[in-house]
C-alpha positions as MATLAB code, in Angstrom:
seq = 'MSLGTILIIILILILIGAVPAWPHSRGWGYGPSGILGIILIVVLILALMGRI';
ca = [
    -174.546   46.602  -18.212;
    -175.119   44.122  -15.441;
    -176.190   40.537  -15.916;
    -179.657   41.305  -14.543;
    -180.240   44.051  -17.101;
    -179.179   41.815  -19.968;
    -181.422   39.021  -18.673;
    -184.424   41.354  -18.450;
    -183.855   42.635  -22.001;
    -183.606   39.079  -23.361;
    -186.775   38.024  -21.522;
    -188.694   41.034  -22.877;
    -187.627   40.173  -26.439;
    -188.651   36.530  -25.970;
    -191.992   37.642  -24.512;
    -192.660   39.886  -27.535;
    -191.760   36.995  -29.872;
    -194.193   34.647  -28.093;
    -197.238   36.929  -28.324;
    -199.890   35.033  -30.318;
    -200.383   37.938  -32.747;
    -197.295   36.955  -34.753;
    -197.737   34.411  -37.588;
    -195.102   31.978  -36.298;
    -196.734   31.743  -32.851;
    -200.411   32.049  -33.732;
    -201.152   28.373  -33.067;
    -199.429   28.335  -29.669;
    -202.180   30.129  -27.760;
    -201.465   32.261  -24.716;
    -199.460   29.648  -22.791;
    -195.902   30.601  -23.798;
    -196.443   34.344  -23.404;
    -198.111   33.815  -20.031;
    -195.265   31.652  -18.749;
    -192.651   34.086  -20.031;
    -194.576   36.969  -18.482;
    -194.488   35.279  -15.076;
    -190.752   34.606  -15.439;
    -190.213   38.259  -16.409;
    -192.147   39.479  -13.362;
    -190.117   37.225  -11.044;
    -186.826   38.419  -12.569;
    -187.925   42.057  -12.286;
    -188.826   41.592   -8.615;
    -185.497   39.903   -7.919;
    -183.634   42.678   -9.761;
    -185.450   45.378   -7.790;
    -184.619   43.572   -4.542;
    -180.957   43.439   -5.562;
    -180.706   39.647   -5.732;
    -179.524   39.542   -9.375;
];
């Protein structure tokens, strides 16, 4: 597995953990999941372009 693939998997797991439906993150709102979603999209674009 390449470093980009591992990074994408870790970001997806963090994004799922930050969704406000879980009890530990219910009070956080949508901020953390939105920020992590943007980071995930940027990493996916970079991986598809071959930069990672």
